[in-house]
Steps between C-alpha positions, in 0.01 A plus 500: 500500500868414566780694327865385495780740405878539520808299403766542768246624753170325451172645621151358531194722525149391585232728355134484590288533190251726677781749579589549133371842386570481128733344243698702246672358194786671318607408148764723341624476143777252590262276691274487194785363288550204732134456597554562871337729754556649846236470771457738798279371782394793719423396855403702804857551624722441196525427132646173375645494149502166320680482172593481236262209445305373204153630420350158574655496847375852567146400398510206742592733789236757400233232473607360838452839665174576321361157572407408143610542139408822323484499123542809288178621345404822328171488693694578820663819368350793689732776383763540229716801414485598133758696305300824524483449877879474515535821297258681729657358816849613400367851438297539820738320736808685380588828673596659169474863602664445839789322331520777242526760778792307651672475162435869437696595813808341338419614147768768486760225540373302199379782276828480309384162374202665332725781376697244301174373344309824433790743480333756731607580854202502738514655847253330732632632829315711755613825336306419182174539692599855599559583135266310270684624191775248573267203446479327165138385531496260205818325610377487858179324387696257282732405786206463738316267260813292439557453873133409563504247214820341633354480852179342369698248293699399809179469700336294225792257486493456878123448504520254208769293676311498831138446389515338156257210483329594827211265576287457810329162527266352758511133596242423769633678810829616346600798288793448263696797356740440209711779354847595377692495174860412587425357844167320477338501843192325637343579837242276665280685750258304721187711550475408867845656556386841373453738793478837327401614151602845378349678201713800408436788261772755441414845365576397140315169540185684614499718188458189283282304746777246571628335817741234626442219750737368767449226756682451830559145615513363852874472541770632728840606370647645184598259227796534269442580133177683582413650160123510560547180700475440874233625734376768256416380148371699202235283337355759258751771395250703297134458406169682498377575853161343426671173401707498820191565713327201337814291554502587871132416541474188283845338511638607837145500641547819701189711511364764734183705522465846353454654846823701508603695811642830376647800680245714682450860386637635828820300450534632145481859624765433764730337246454785252609753762791282608619447140496876438687593820770234465577575137512879545730444800725278288516756218584778748787296647643440154476872418675600826775248430558629147489866607735482801747247360503635146834675534665174611329233296349671195570784260147622435378857471239624748227536237561142387462383861152656512417338166615160630298546820186594304538195274564285806180618670306443175641150454440399862148642482412302187661186645315538832159557344533215250644254752240599761211448256634162390568397861162584652302369203679164494561424868246248625455145623233232503459193720411170337406167649859378529707789366550873501544719192712814542505780242781751532729734306880489501697748288197562274460123449162352593532171686230249595603231747306185584619342827364180652429523873651158569829609340545808723788450743457821701349845494582824681314825565675837463402839632645846564385838633325590174318165487406493869351850484269387217421147629658322203783246473715304257515120493786301346453138393791258453499161329758221516633533147514879467755726662286804414207583723158583359371812668146637524526869584270754665228263621270568794564311823169312474587366156851408617342284769278335237805414288684364805206278596482353148872420506486342847195285423687332214 
């Protein structure tokens, strides 16, 4: 394909069709009025933007790249976001309580606004926790609910604008994502360009049996205007985990055996001891810092320091136990005929990665004194389109060699 651009300085670019990773279309509200569209052609080294052009011209280019005409058909729709999905997505994706905590730290500066509405002065500073009589509980609950509702409304509007009308279609060897309310966007993903598939379940998603699905494409470089576009593309924002598993097996045709390699019992015992020692050491350092630098940095009574330290130990203990249990019970891998499936945990989120052997660019093996003493290692796998490495942790040396041989033979 030949592309001419420029007025005073003209440029001609020759693009090999096989080097095109995907095609994105953008259609904002102004483009809709005039019936035009913008086309982004994502190659291995750069992105070429063509537009504004008419829809007919865009279809000609898309058909040229795909090799044949693709007609819209409801039979090809594999996934579609409904209104209830948008409502659920805006609730689970939004960090409502984290945002509320940030707002709360500045609440004393805006409490006068609520005083003008309710006519009651509310003190929400640190001193109110030392004297609970200063807290107006009913007003505190009302303000909290108002803030949470406002945050959810903002999240809902953002989710609606981003994912309204989300559809995932399959045309032969291509996946086509269409979404957006103000800026209508379409992404064409050739299946043979997919190098890694990532199924992700956050803590809230797991409660409701939900998950999201991302794919990483074989591409080098970061593209402009990368809202879910570029090398990493969200193809299913939210759906039942069972549905996504079927989609991976039947549509993406990625399947592995049920013979999972999990952490050995001896490794679990070593990790449990290491988790305990590291976290107690961390809590002790924090306590020493608070105790010795209290007179300079803080104004806290000695008894309150002991209370804080006790709560800190309790919190770190609960965090360590829960994170350890989730980590050891969900860390595993399985080798398939032409791919590897990695199960891991990151910040309480369960992640399942499917990586094709022929898409792996390099791998590296990591060790340290703790690992060497116990004859275990880490292995990190890198692909062309992902800047983040996929790591398999705490695996015996024999199994590391088996993984290496499978990668090298492909």
